[in-house]
C-alpha positions in Angstrom: 31.4 95.5 122.2 32.7 98.2 119.8 36.3 99.0 119.3 37.5 102.6 118.9 34.9 104.2 116.8 35.6 107.3 114.6 34.1 109.2 111.8 32.1 112.3 110.8 30.1 113.9 113.6 32.4 112.7 116.3 32.7 115.4 119.0 36.1 116.5 120.2 36.5 115.2 123.8 39.7 115.2 125.8 41.0 111.6 126.2 38.6 110.1 123.6 39.0 109.5 119.9 42.5 109.4 118.7 41.7 109.9 115.1 39.4 112.8 115.7 42.0 114.3 118.1 44.9 114.0 115.5 42.8 115.5 112.8 41.9 118.5 115.0 45.6 119.1 115.8 46.3 119.1 112.0 43.4 121.5 111.5 44.6 123.8 114.2 48.3 123.3 113.3 49.0 122.6 116.9 51.4 120.2 118.6 50.0 116.9 119.8 51.4 115.0 122.8 51.7 111.2 122.5 52.3 109.1 125.6 55.2 106.7 125.0 56.8 106.0 121.6 53.7 105.8 119.5 53.8 102.1 119.1 50.7 101.4 121.2 48.2 99.5 119.0 44.5 99.7 118.9 41.6 98.5 116.7 39.7 101.3 115.0 36.3 101.1 113.3 34.6 103.6 111.1 31.1 104.6 112.3 29.2 103.4 109.2 30.6 99.9 109.8 29.4 99.9 113.4 25.9 101.0 112.2 25.8 98.1 109.7 26.8 95.6 112.4 24.2 96.9 114.8 21.5 96.8 112.0 22.4 93.2 111.3 22.2 92.2 114.9 18.9 93.9 115.4 17.4 92.5 112.2 18.4 88.9 113.1 18.7 88.7 116.8 20.7 86.0 118.5 22.1 85.4 121.9 25.6 86.3 122.9 28.1 89.1 122.8 30.1 90.3 119.8 33.2 92.3 119.4 32.8 94.8 116.6 36.0 96.2 115.2 38.2 95.9 112.2 40.0 93.0 113.7 43.4 94.6 112.8 45.6 96.8 114.9 47.2 100.1 114.0 49.9 101.9 116.0 49.5 105.6 116.9 52.5 106.3 114.6 50.7 104.5 111.7 47.6 106.5 112.3 49.6 109.7 112.4 51.3 108.7 109.1 48.0 108.0 107.5 46.6 111.4 108.7 49.7 113.1 107.3 49.1 111.4 104.0 45.4 112.2 103.8 45.7 115.8 105.0 48.9 116.5 103.1 50.3 118.0 106.3 52.9 117.1 108.9 51.5 116.7 112.4 53.9 118.1 115.0 54.2 115.5 117.7 55.6 115.7 121.2 56.4 112.2 122.6 56.2 112.2 126.4 56.8 109.5 129.0 54.5 106.5 128.7 51.8 105.7 131.2 51.8 102.5 133.1 48.0 102.1 132.6 48.3 101.8 128.8 48.0 98.3 127.4 50.6 97.8 124.5 48.0 96.3 122.1 44.3 95.8 121.9 42.9 94.2 118.8 39.4 92.7 118.9 38.6 89.2 117.7 35.6 89.7 115.4 35.3 86.0 114.4 31.9 85.6 116.2 30.1 88.4 114.4 31.8 87.4 111.2 30.5 83.9 111.6 27.0 84.7 112.9 26.2 87.6 110.6 28.7 87.2 107.8 29.7 90.8 108.7 33.0 92.4 107.7 34.0 96.0 108.2 33.8 97.7 104.8 35.8 100.9 105.3 39.6 100.8 105.0 41.3 102.9 107.7 42.7 105.3 105.2 39.3 105.8 103.5 37.6 106.4 106.9 40.3 108.9 107.9 39.8 110.7 104.6 36.0 110.9 105.0 36.4 112.2 108.5 38.9 114.8 107.4 36.6 116.1 104.6 33.8 116.4 107.2 36.0 118.2 109.7 37.3 120.6 107.2 33.8 121.8 106.5 33.0 122.5 110.1 33.0 126.0 111.4 
């Protein structure tokens, strides 16, 4: 069960992919709307780390389900700050009323996959954002 995956090659789709969406707003120099105060926390995982976890699980199959994430939560505001740092830009944000359906925090417990496969995510959030930004800048 993967967390919020991001990285190079991720298509831009409304309602999916916060990091990709923020980077696109920076690239277009457009205003991004954020529901609530930006304190909603999610677990984000760089695509290469997911691929590694999948490879391990296929090469040494076992029964059970595994959460695959970074095991740490980041608020929307923290992600925006990291994007601003990486892109050397200042994203323009419009905070709008929160939605009742948004859970305040979702962070995956990755202890099972860590224990079974000795797997750890290897890409720090800032590094993953930077790699994604470099990819996006080179798109037409």
